[in-house]
GUNULUM-761670 format. One record per residue: residue in one letter; x, y, z of N, C-alpha, C in turn. Coordinates in pm, whole numbers, plus 50000, padded with zeros to 5 digits. Each point is the difference from the previous one (the first is absolute). Layout:
<nodes>
AXYZXYZXYZ;...
</nodes>
This chain:
<nodes>
M229464894806087501185007149992501214996150020;E501045002949871501094990550022501185004550091;M500634992650038500964998150150501584999449905;E500825009349989501255001749906500984994550084;L500114998550129500774992350140499944988849981;K500674990649926500124987649993501044995250106;P499794987450065501304991150028501155000749968;L501035001650069501145002949937500634985749944;D499654986050043500494992249961499504992949919;S499495001249889499644995349906500814988749887;T499574994649958500524987049994500214998049858;D499865014649931500205002149890501605005049970;R500404984549950501495007849990500814996849848;S499045002449931500804994949868500275013049923;T499945014150085500645014449920501005004750134;T500735001949905501395006650057499915014449999;P499725005550138499385015549991502145003249924;K499825015749990501525004649922500045014850071;D498565008449941500295014550102499795000250104;E499474988050054499795004250138501314995650085;R500694992649910501184992950098500605013350089;S500465008049903500975010750039499475009950079;L498594999650032499235007050130500464995450104;L500344988649993500724993150165501225001349970;K500685001749938502094996649956500455005450161;S500904995150000500865004850123501005010349916;D500875007650079500555011349962501784992149925;S499764984250045501924994549937499174993549935;T499815004949874499264986949939501474995449881;T499884990549938500984990649866499544996849905;S500874997449928499344993649900499304981750045;S501124998150041499444986450082498934995750003;S499674986150005498654995250028500145000050167;S500675000350065499595005650149500245012250047;A499705011649864499565012950027498224996049998;S499814991049925498434997749966498884998550102;S500604991650063499574994850194500155008850066;A501245011449966500175007550127499275011549972;S499214999949864498905016650025498924993050037;Y499994988550085498494997150059500655002950147;T501225002950020499874998450189499155010150043;A500315000150144498715006950079500425015649968;I499215004450034500165015749899499975011150197;N500935006549951500675009150114499085009849978;S500355012350097498735011749984500515010849897;E501684995249940500675006349896499114997049880;N499974988249971499454992549901498405004349978;L499204997550120498565002750025499855011949951;L500875012049992499755016249986500045001349852;E501044991549936500405001049837498884988949953;L499134990550027498734995349991498755010649983;E499825006550127499435009449971499825011249910;K501005001649951500245009949944499604993249828;K500334989149964499474990449927498344998149978;C499244993250133498765000749979499215010650077;A500585018349993499565005250073498185002149966;A499554996449893498554999050043499444992250072;Y500254989750086500094990550094499875003550109;V501015013650025500714998350139498585008450108;R499784996450107498965010450069501055007250074;K499015010649978501195013650077498855007450113;D498954991250077499395007550128500324994450101;V499675005950090500584993450146499854984350036;Y499524995049938500234984550009500774992649923;G500505004049932501404995249944499714987349893;P501114997049960499884984749896499134990650087;M499534994349917498784990950097499195002850101;G500045008250054499045011950077501114993350165;R501134998849985500514998150115501115007450046;G499785013649981501395008550041499705002450123;V500865006850062499475001850178499405011449984;L498594999350083499165016750066500315007750052;P499985006549979500205013050122499094998650112;L500035006550137498904995050095498815008649931;Q499765015849981498825000349930499354993049910;E500544991849934499764993249873499064985350068;K501034994950109499614984850067498505007050077;I500015012450103498855001150046498725001049887;L500225009749891498874997349928499534989149988;L501124986749898499704989849968499344993750170;G500035000350099499604990950074498445010050028;L499885007749970498275005750015499814996949912;S499744998849854499434998949900499674980450036;M501094993450049499624986949962499244997750088;V499565006950113498954998150073498785007549977;T499595008349937499125002549968499735004949849;L500515001949919499265001249857500514989049943;V501554989350008499174989649889498564989150054;P499824999150115498854990150016498635004949966;I500205015350027498615004049922500194999749821;R501325000249950499995000549841500104983749967;L500334997250074499734980649970498805000049946;V499025001350152498754998050015499305004449834;S500325013549990499385009249921500104992549864;G501164998349974500574991849879499184994149986;I500164988150010499294987550059498424998349943;L499545010450107498345001049987499785006749806;V501245007549976499415006449859500114988149910;L501004995249981500494983949935498734993950023;I499524997150048498544990050025498975010649957;V499655007150025499195007649955499554997649846;Y501325003949935500005000449861500074987449920;F500734990750100499534984949970498184996550020;L500045002150068498104996449978499325011649934;I500595011649943499525006349871499674994749888;C501604990449933500794991849918498744986250008;R500184998650110498834982449977498415003849975;L499725011350032498775000449964500045005449872;C500475008749887499985003949909500454984849912;T500744993750026500564989449933498764984150058;L499105001150059499184990650063498964998549869;F499904986849981499095000449903499835003749853;S501025000549971500915013849846500124986849953;G500484987550055500514991849910501855001149948;R500595009350062501045005749941501454998550136;G499064995250116501275004450094499994986550084;G499764987349889500454985750079501394997050000;E500184989350069501414994750027500585001749865;N500124995249895499844998449868500395010349899;E499755011150050499725007749884501535011050005;G500075005049918500725007649969500265013050014;E501005007450015499685013750061499215006149857;E500284996349893499465008049865498045000350054;D499594991150099498815002849977499355005650073;L500875003250126499725009650093500075016249956;V500985004849914500325009149950499175007649898;H499424993649946498935002449912498415002250051;M499854995150144498955003950035499375016849980;T498344995249928499675011749974499025009350097;G499495008349988498825007750046500665003550186;W498064995750060500605003550139500724992950101;R500314990249942501144987950054501495010949986;R500285000649920501545009249945499405010350060;E499435011650008500205008850049500065002950144;T499154990250071500464996850185500864991249976;V500994994050004501254995449995501155013049986;V499705006949849501055013749994499985006450086;Q498725008850066499805009050080500024999250150;A499774984350024500394996750094501314999050049;G501024988249896500744997450015501305015250038;R499505013349860500445012850039500595003950135;F498495000550094499635006050094500904991850100;C499804989350015500514987350063501355002350020;A501285003749879500795001049970500745013450081;R499265011749954500365008850097500015001750146;S498714991350026500064998650164501184990450043;M500534993949904501294991150097501135006049993;L500085016649873501345002650033499265011450111;F499025004250021500055005650125500394994850120;V499564987249969500504989550153501634999750019;F500415006449911501564996749999500185011650015;G499515006650048500815016750016499825007749888;F499325002149866500345006549902498475007349973;Y499905012850088499015006150030499395006549910;W501335007949895499965005849924501295002949915;I499274993349842500384995949901500605015149905;R500675006049978500235010049924500344996049847;V498965004049919500334996649855499895012549908;E501394999049932500295012349867498994992749873;D499275002049959499605000049865500335004049868;R501034998349943501015006549871499124993949864;S498324992550017499884996149903499745010549922;F499515012150001498995010049984501465006949831;Q501304998050076501275006049929499974994349846;N499624990849945499524995249858499174998749937;E499235008649979498495005049968500094994149842;T500835007549936500235000849848499864986549984;M500974993250025500664983349969498754993850075;Q499355007050111498784985350050498655007849871;Q499805007149950498775004749913499874994649898;S501554995749928499944990949866500154991650051;D500394994450065499654983450014499304995450115;E498555008050012499485000150118498924986449991;V499834992349816500114989950052500294984150002;E501285004050067500474990650043500114999550153;R499894982650071499535004350119501784989350088;P500445009050108500644999750005500424977850068;G500794991149942499824987250065500424997950126;A501335006050062500484997950168500415015450002;I500024994750155501025011150075501004992850058;V500545010149956502324992850003499895014550155;S500334989850052500935008850177501374991950057;N500435012350058501594991950073499404994550088;H500594986150056499654992050130501465003750093;V499165006350096500405000250196499694995550112;S499014993849950498934993150148498824990349965;Y499664989750065498984993949956498855010950034;V499895011350063499315006650024499135011549877;D501194998449856499775001749905498514991949925;I499894990449992498824995549936498985005050123;L499935004650101498725004250064499695013549945;Y501055009349978499785008649964499304999149845;H500774993749921499464996449873498424992950013;M499574992750092498774998249994498745010650026;S500775004850095498675010950048499875012049921;S501105005349912500345006749890499434995949882;S499864983949939499485001149843499394985249992;F500444989250116499354983750007501104994749911;P501005000449980500574994349872499554982949974;S500624993949952500834988549961501094997650045;F500574993150068501644993050008500404985550043;V501334999749953501094991449954499884992350181;A499674987750029500404993550117500424985850064;K500334991650072500714990749980498664987350020;A500214990649948498954992249945499624993650170;S500155004650078500224990550135499025013050104;V500025013849897499065006950027498544996950038;A499844992749875498304996949978499124991750094;K501324991050080499244988550111500205006950104;L500475011249996500025004150175498485003150088;P499844998650112498755005650055499785012149987;L498175006749979500195015849971500335005949880;V501564994149982500695011849906499534991349868;G500024989049979500254994349873498725000249909;L498764999250063498375011849997500445013849936;I500525002350086500225018649945500765000949894;S501144995349960501314997949882499124997249906;K498784988550022499484995049882498955015049935;C499405005850090499445012649922500775007049999;L501385006750001500595005349949500124997649852;G499904984050002500564998049834501255000749985;C500634993250100501204998750026500694986749874;I501065004849984501104987349932500464995750073;Y500154982749999500954997350079501024992849971;V501054998550004501675000949991500434984850121;Q500694991849910500904989450056501275000250013;R500225008250064501465008850062501274984449922;E499764991450103500784988649971499824992149807;S499465008049986499644989149843501185006049896;K499894992849896501235000349892499905013849903;A500665000449921500255013249918498354995649897;S499524987149942499085000149901498935005150088;D499314997550134499155001150056500215014850014;S500765006650008500325013550033499195011149849;K500724988949932499255015049870498384998449941;G499584985150103498915002250021498905011850099;V500545001450056499735009950114500095012449933;S501325003049888500305009949990499255010749847;G499304984749944498694998949970498895003349996;A499464994150136498835009150099500015007550014;V501385005750037499745016250019499955010149886;T500464993549938499655006949857498605000049921;E499544992950030498634993949979499095008450040;R500555005550169499255003650048499935013749998;V501015004049957500425013949961499255008949919;Q500344994149898498835001549865498844999350023;E499394988550071498925002350021498925010650069;A500855004550122499975010550073500295013749921;H500535000449875500105012049928499084996449871;Q499054994649978499234997649941498125000350032;N499704993550143499634998650024499605010250193;K498785008749996500275008150083499724990950129;N498974991949999499544993750090501024986850049;C501555001149979500964987550068500575010550015;P500834996350134500685010650102501544995649992;M500465016149968501335000349939501304987750095;M500644996949960501294994650064501035005350100;L500465000850105500425004150049501834993750019;L500915010449939501284990049982500925009350066;F500884995050034501454998150103501155000049933;P500155006849855501234992049893501234998150069;E500105006250143501395001950064500444981250018;G498694993650079499864988850012500694996750118;T499645010350127500804993150110499605018550060;T500495000750156499675012150058501735008650001;T499725011650059501095008250004499925009050117;N501495007350035499165012650123499145014649926;G499714996249913499035009149982500825012749925;E501625000949984500875009049943500264996149893;Y499454988449965500904997549847498864995449932;L500814998649836498934987749940500854991049914;L499304992150013501384989649952499354998249828;P500624990649918499534997149870498634995949970;F499424999849949498595000349962500234984649872;K499014989250042500064986249932499245005049874;S500274997149874499275008049926498984988749947;G499794988950030498744989950049498775004449993;A500045015650091498825006650058499765010649908;F500095002949921500115007349850499554990949836;L500124988850030499364988649859499225004549957;A498725008250066498494999049927500335013349942;K500825005250002499935018849928498525003050011;A499594998050073498785010250079500655013450107;P499475011649968499935010050096500054998250134;V500995005350065499874996150157500295014350123;I499385001550124500365007250033501144997350187;P500565011549954501324994850067499225007050146;V500304994050101499885005750110501204994350126;I500595016250037501465001850138499344993650156;L500654995850049499434996350135501145005350094;R499805008650111501165003450076499044998850147;Y501334995850092499554997350134501195008750071;P499615013750030500475010850085500354993250170;Y501045001350035499944994150158500995010450093;K500004995950085501055005750136500804987950080;R499014990950034500574989050091499994988749920;F498924991449933499734992949946499834997349879;S500564995949875499915000949872499054986349983;P499115007649916499014989350017500314990849835;A500765000449974500794990349851500224987950066;W499834993349916500554985450060500924992149943;D501075008250012501494995449900500694987050055;S500175000950142501024990250069499974992550113;M498595000050030499634997750121498864985549980;A499674994450089499174988249981498725008150036;G499044991149901498515005750007499475000450129;M500044988850078498934998750142500725008450070;R501405009650031500445009450052500085015149974;H499464996749820500025016449954498805004950028;L499284985949990498205005850070499805006550059;F500594991050134500295003450135499985013950048;L501285005049932500725014750017499015004749930;L499534997649876498775009849978499345005750012;L499354988450112498694999950094500065011050106;C501624996550046500145010050151500145015449958;Q500535001549857499695015550007498775006750044;F500085012549995499095008250042499145005049857;V501065005249973499145004749865500975000649860;N499414989449926500984998249883499505012049837;H500794999749907499905011749895500334992049872;M499205004049935499784996949873500035009449898;E500625008049875499505004749911499944991249815;V499495009849947499444990749863499775011649878;I501084993549946500055012249857499424990449886;K499085004549904499584993549929499655006649851;L500574998149909501085004849901498564997249883;P500205009549886498924997049858499904982949977;V499485002049905499714984649949501165001449884;Y500774986750002501315002549905499324990949862;Y500205008849899499624988449867501344996549956;P500234985049961501214999449930500045003749840;S501245005849957500095002649875500134988149900;E499975000649867499684985949928501184993550019;E501475007450046501184997050034499924991550098;E499465004450099500034992550153499414994849963;K498394993649924499604987849975500314989849941;E501345004149924500684989449960501274992150056;D500315006850146501414998650032499385005350172;P499724984750051499005005150151501235003750094;R501364998449975500874998950093500505019149966;L500295005549910499485013849968498635013050086;Y499114988449983498755007750082500414994250153;A500424991250032500264997550169501045010750061;N500755007349903501575009150055498955009649980;N499455002649885499475012850000498825005350142;I499384989550032499254997450126500505008050113;R501164990249998500965001150083500885011750058;K500425003349917500205016550004499575012850033;L498524994449927498835014050061499374997250107;M500144988549998499935000250204500815004050100;A501314997249966501265006350020500215007350045;T499305014449903500345008149973499195010450056;E498524996250009498875005750071500024996850162;G500544991950022499914990550157500885006950059;K501535004649910501275000550078500984988950086;L499504991049967500504985649992501564996849914;V501074992550067501024995549953499824989549895;L500665003849910500124985249940500904991049980;S499664986850071500674989150037500294987949899;E501254994749973499854990349872500014983350092;I499704997550120500414990850116498344993149972;G500024989150021498814988149964499724996850147;L499644985649992499204994650065501484985650083;S501005000849862500534990550080501525008550143;E499855010949945500865009250078499215003150129;K498624998850009499455002850108500034985850081;R500264989049983499904988150037501154997350070;V501255004049932501545003750017500165005550146;Y499525012249979500065009750110499144994050131;H498854996249987499294991850124500534986449990;A500944991949965500834989850069501195011750065;A500455007549991501495009650069499135000350135;L498895007750000499345005250118499804985250101;N499624989949922499824988750079500644994950054;G501325000149953501634992950048500074986649927;N499115003049877499814985449880501114999649917;S501245007450008500855004149902501304986949990;N500274990150072500674993850001499784992049907;S499144999749914500244993949888498935002949894;P500494993449863499465010149835498744995150054;P499105014749961498515002249979499344993949896;R499804983450083499874987849866498005004649953;H499545009450064498655002149990499865006649870;L501295010749992499515008549901499884998549833;Q498585006049947499914993049885499975009849877;K500184999749885500295009949859498875003150001;K499985016250011498795005749970499495000449876;E498714998849986499174999349872498805012150004;D500625003749872499335011249961497844999249950;
</nodes>
């Protein structure tokens, strides 16, 4: 699973932010060089409010507030205390047991197969066949749904709208979708997609070496990304994703790719610009929209540290999820020749069907907003890098 939130003190100083600078600019700016440094002065409440308007896609609106450090009412404190001594221990133990059970199943299925060795690539495991592959998939779907239950997602409302495009599907029924395109709200997204269709997805290279999770990610057929690599390496990743999508499109035994073309998570109310690299394969895709209705705590992982978010998620007695499955989208010839057009049309469709607001900001603005919340606005955000499509 990819973690979008990186340390804010990255050593990359080669790129000077442009648009992001104005987000932290004080009210009294001039054209002199002193105004440039003044734009990174400490954020007061007025400037933070202005920043939140520009970075609305990342602003938390639940009881816990930005960073999960808001002042809680007495009732919420009582509920939080009760769940800490009752729900959290039970859910932690249950979650670990589910993880261990599925790891043992994956280990059993890869044992003596010649595919699960230390130096074997993920392609070897994703191409498992027969009872091994069937066991990994079915057990994986069951365990993923069990993990969602542990997290408090007892009921998941699924609205399947795929039947609404029967004419198009019948005329192109021989074409199998190569990828699932989803909005990205939380790490919980991956658990749902695993329980629903068990696709492959892109993950950090370090995930492959994690205890338990490493082998599971290989059985999923993850494509690993070295986030610190240079542009030349990222082209190889893009090519690997395109290759896998095309293979899934042509081979029914190959799992589809799960793509989050926004590149980062939001608060679930907005849809960020799509990266066109996810649509280079020219294959049909299945658009899926995820929503997390809430009253107290939002499962959206937008502006909160991972461990704090996981802890508060486990403290909720009930969590809610809604899913909208759209019909398979078959690209036109024009869209096949223009991945950016293909990406934009899918994005507009998902925004309309899911009643999401289109936002034009990206990961760079998210990092600026996080820097402001953390009080790290006294110096320019050197970690920002030019967004690559």
